[in-house]
C-alpha positions, 0 to 999 in steps of 0.5 A: 116377897115384895108387894109389887112386881117390879125391875130393878136396874143400875146403881147410884143414888137417889133411886128413881122409882117409876110409877105408871097410870091407870090401865097401863104397866112398868114398860111404859117407862122402858125408855127412861130406864135405859136412859138413867139406869147408868147413873142412878138405880131405877125400879119400874113398878107394875101396880096391883091388878096391872101388868103382872102383879095380882090385884084384889078388891083392895086395888079398887082405891088409890090409897092401896096403891100408894101405900103399896108404893110406899111399902116397896120402898121399905122392902127394897131398903130404898132410903132416898127415892125420887118418885115419878108418876104418870096420870093416876100415877101422879096421885099414887107417888104423892100418897106414897110420900105421905106414907113414907116421908123419910124415904122420898127425896122428891117428886115428878108428876107427869101429866097429872090432872084433877077429876074433882075439886074438893067436895066434888061429887062427879065421880059418882056420875062416872061410877053410874056410866060405868055400870050402865055402858060396862067398863070397856065401853067407857074406858076405850074412847077415853084412852083414844082421845088421849093421843093427838090426831095422826099418832102412830097406831103402833103406839096407840093400839097396844096402850088402848087394848092393854086398858080395855083388857084390865080386869073389870072388877078392879078397873071398873071401880078404880077409875071413878075412885081417882075422882073421888080421891081427888075430891076427898084427899087431893088437897090433904095429901099435896099439902104434905109435900116437903120436897121439890116437886116438878110437874111436867104437863102435856095436856089439860081437860076441857070442861067436856072432859076432853084432853087438849094440848097444852102450849107454853105458858098455858095454865089449867086448874090442876096446875093452879092447885099444884102451885097453891098447895105446894109453893115453888113447885116447878111447872114445866109445859111440853107442847104439842103432845099427848098424854103419854109423853114419856113414850111419844116424847121420851127425849124431852122427859128425859131431859127435864128429869136429868135437870131435876136430878141435877139440881137435887144432887147440888 
């Protein structure tokens, strides 16, 4: 029995492992799986407490999810993987790399962020806010502002509804833990990266905690930290995009991953 429910398709090495973000599911990567499965083995996972994978109290912290992904690589006997993470999944794939460095050939981070510099206790405010108003009232407006004005409701509503329907006991604790991991583990884990890393960025966080679209050449505190901790990290900006480019701009995401895979094989 595997740790995580997953879909495994295609042939070819290295294996591309897709890891979704908070409140999301493996289906977010369907356009990438369809694009790559003719040339590479692909694995798309549902994290603990997400999609069809059962969750436990242990899935209230990022570390558990990172260990789960690392364990799956071993259980599936994947010897060489490129781990692709979105949002919270950026932390999880990097943590998984630190747990199974000999199995990871590269990292691709899709619209990551940092919700607390080293030593920050901002996550405590998020914990308090969730406790005060409840998980659903906390998370719905946050997810809605992940999309650009005028985004297709057929795309937006299923993603928001899925996040709101997450098990509150797990999700209400997990979201604040993202900031705790960022404060306590981000520097340590990212400093362990010894493989090619590409960060594909579409949004940045304003001081008020709102997401805004990136512009070409624009930097951010998060990207500065990635480049500081991972010298040589490749940064790619997709303009006029929201937080889910793998769904809303799949062609651009697929082209960047294609280029990364080509350079990795070369």
